[in-house]
Each structure stands twice: as C-alpha cells, then as structure tokens.
C-alpha positions as CSV (number, residue, x, y, z in Angstrom):
1,M,105.9,-206.7,32.5
2,P,106.0,-209.4,35.1
3,D,105.8,-208.8,38.8
4,T,109.2,-207.8,40.0
5,Q,109.1,-209.8,43.3
6,R,108.1,-212.9,41.4
7,V,110.9,-212.4,38.9
8,L,113.4,-212.0,41.7
9,E,112.3,-215.2,43.4
10,E,112.4,-217.1,40.1
11,F,115.9,-215.6,39.4
12,D,117.1,-216.8,42.8
13,T,115.7,-220.3,42.2
14,E,117.3,-220.5,38.7
15,M,120.7,-219.3,39.9
16,G,120.6,-221.8,42.8
17,T,120.1,-224.9,40.7
18,G,123.5,-224.8,39.0
19,V,122.0,-226.5,36.0
20,F,123.1,-225.1,32.7
21,S,120.6,-226.4,30.2
22,P,119.7,-224.2,27.2
23,A,116.4,-223.4,28.8
24,S,118.0,-222.6,32.1
25,V,120.6,-220.3,30.4
26,S,117.9,-218.6,28.4
27,S,115.8,-217.9,31.5
28,K,118.8,-216.6,33.3
29,I,119.5,-214.2,30.5
30,Y,115.8,-213.1,30.6
31,Y,115.9,-212.5,34.3
32,R,119.2,-210.6,34.1
33,K,117.8,-208.4,31.4
34,F,114.7,-207.8,33.4
35,L,116.7,-206.9,36.5
36,I,119.0,-204.6,34.5
37,T,115.9,-202.8,33.1
38,K,114.5,-202.3,36.6
39,I,117.8,-201.0,37.8
40,K,118.1,-198.6,34.9
41,E,114.5,-197.4,35.6
42,A,115.4,-196.8,39.3
43,V,118.6,-194.9,38.4
44,A,116.7,-192.7,35.9
45,E,114.1,-191.9,38.5
46,E,116.7,-191.0,41.1
47,R,118.5,-188.8,38.6
48,S,115.3,-187.0,37.8
49,E,114.7,-186.3,41.5
50,L,118.3,-185.1,42.0
51,L,118.0,-182.8,39.0
52,L,114.8,-181.3,40.5
53,E,116.6,-180.8,43.8
54,L,119.6,-179.2,42.1
55,L,117.3,-176.8,40.2
56,Q,115.7,-175.9,43.5
57,V,119.1,-175.2,45.0
58,F,120.0,-173.0,42.0
59,N,116.7,-171.2,42.4
60,D,117.2,-170.7,46.1
61,Y,120.7,-169.3,45.5
62,D,119.6,-167.2,42.4
63,V,122.1,-169.1,40.3
64,P,122.2,-167.9,36.6
65,L,122.5,-170.8,34.2
66,T,125.5,-169.2,32.6
67,M,127.8,-169.9,35.6
68,T,131.0,-171.9,35.3
69,A,131.3,-175.4,36.6
70,E,133.5,-174.2,39.4
71,Q,131.0,-171.6,40.5
72,V,128.2,-174.2,40.5
73,R,130.5,-176.6,42.4
74,D,131.1,-173.9,45.1
75,I,127.4,-173.3,45.4
76,L,126.6,-177.0,45.7
77,E,129.3,-177.5,48.3
78,A,127.9,-174.6,50.3
79,Y,124.4,-176.1,50.1
80,I,125.6,-179.6,51.1
81,T,127.8,-178.4,54.0
82,K,125.4,-175.8,55.5
83,K,124.1,-176.4,59.0
84,E,120.4,-176.7,59.4
C-alpha cells in the first residue's frame, strides 16, 4: 500500500489540474478508492475503541448483557453526564 501522505499530495495535484484525460480520470478513481479505504480503516478502528470503552462502562456498572436498549441507554447517559 502506498504512503498515505504521498497519495494525498498526488490526489491534490491531480484534482488541481482540471484535466480529464483517461489516465487522469483513472488516477483520480484510484486515489479516491485509496482514500475511502483509509477512511473506512480509521472508522473501524474508532468503532473498536468505542466498543471497548462501552464494555468497560458496562463492566463498571455491572450491566448484564440481557438488558433492554432503554436500560443500556440510561446507563450510558448516566456515564456520559457524570461529573468527574
């Protein structure tokens, strides 16, 4: 996989030319796919971290996994709004 910073710079250059040759369009598609992949990877990583945080909250509050969505929401609201 290419270096992200280099790809971003090349993408900026390609987008700034305004030339729509087949090669240019092809490279723009490549860069967009690359960037979309990077964004998806970042979102997945953030979701994983959030899930671990939520599991820790559930553990701290002794939340059984059989609770209703409303009960879970109430616990999360209490956690988010608590004063530290």
